[in-house]
N, C-alpha and C positions, 0 to 999 in steps of 0.2 A: 383645250389649246395646249400645245406643247410648251414645256418650261423653257425659258431662255437661259442659256448657260454662259458662264464667264470662266475664262482661263485664269487660273491662279499661279500656275507654274509651267514653264516650258523647258524641256531638255532636248538637245539635239541627239537623235538616235543614229544608228548605223544605216547606211545605204538609203539616204533620202527619206528618213523617217523622223517624225516629231513625236516625242512623248509628252503628253499634256495632262496636267492635273486641273480639274474643274472645281467650281465652288460647291458642288454636291459631294465632293470627296473622291469621286471616281478618277481613275487614271486610264487614259486611252492612248493607243499608238496609231498615228495616221501616217501611212506610207504614201509619199508623193511620187514615187517612181512611175506609176501609170500616167500621171499628169505630165511629168517631165518628158516622157517618151513622145508626147504629142507635140512637143516643141513650142513654137510661138512664144507667148509671154512667159512660159515655164522654162524655156531654154537656159536662161542665166543660172537657174538652180543647179545645173550640172557642175558648176564650179563650186567646190567645197567651201571656199572662202565666202562666196556670195550666199550659198545656202545657209551657212552658219551665221549670217548677218540678220537672220529673222529675229523679230521682237514681238512681244505681246503689246497690243495697243493699251493705252492708259486705262481705258474702261474695261479691259479684259474681254471684249466682245469679238476680237479677231486677232490673227497674227498677220504681220506685214513685213515686206522686204523693201529696200530702198527704192526700187523701181515703181512702187505703188501697188504691186501685186499683194492682194490680201485674201485670206480665207476665214470665213465666218466661224465663230466658236460653235454654233449649233450644228453646222455641217461637219465640223471636225469631230464633235461628240457623236453625232449620228453615224458617221461613216468610219470612225475610228474603231479599232479593236481593243476590247478591254485588255489592259496591260498584262494581267495574269494569264491570258491566252496566247501571248506572244512568247515564242521560244527564245 
């Protein structure tokens, strides 16, 4: 069974990216641009002020925005790029 990850630190990156540090010590960058291009619930993230309102849930298991949109820590870890590979 895959290990469950918790987010311990969140930094806002450039161009719709989140830089996340996890409880295993890894840091990954997750680019939301492909999701935002789909529109729908992701459309509000185009506004920088709104994108920057992201918070880590109290239990560290997801990030969330005020409209209820959330992204699971495990998905962010799996689909994120290790920070040292991001230019």
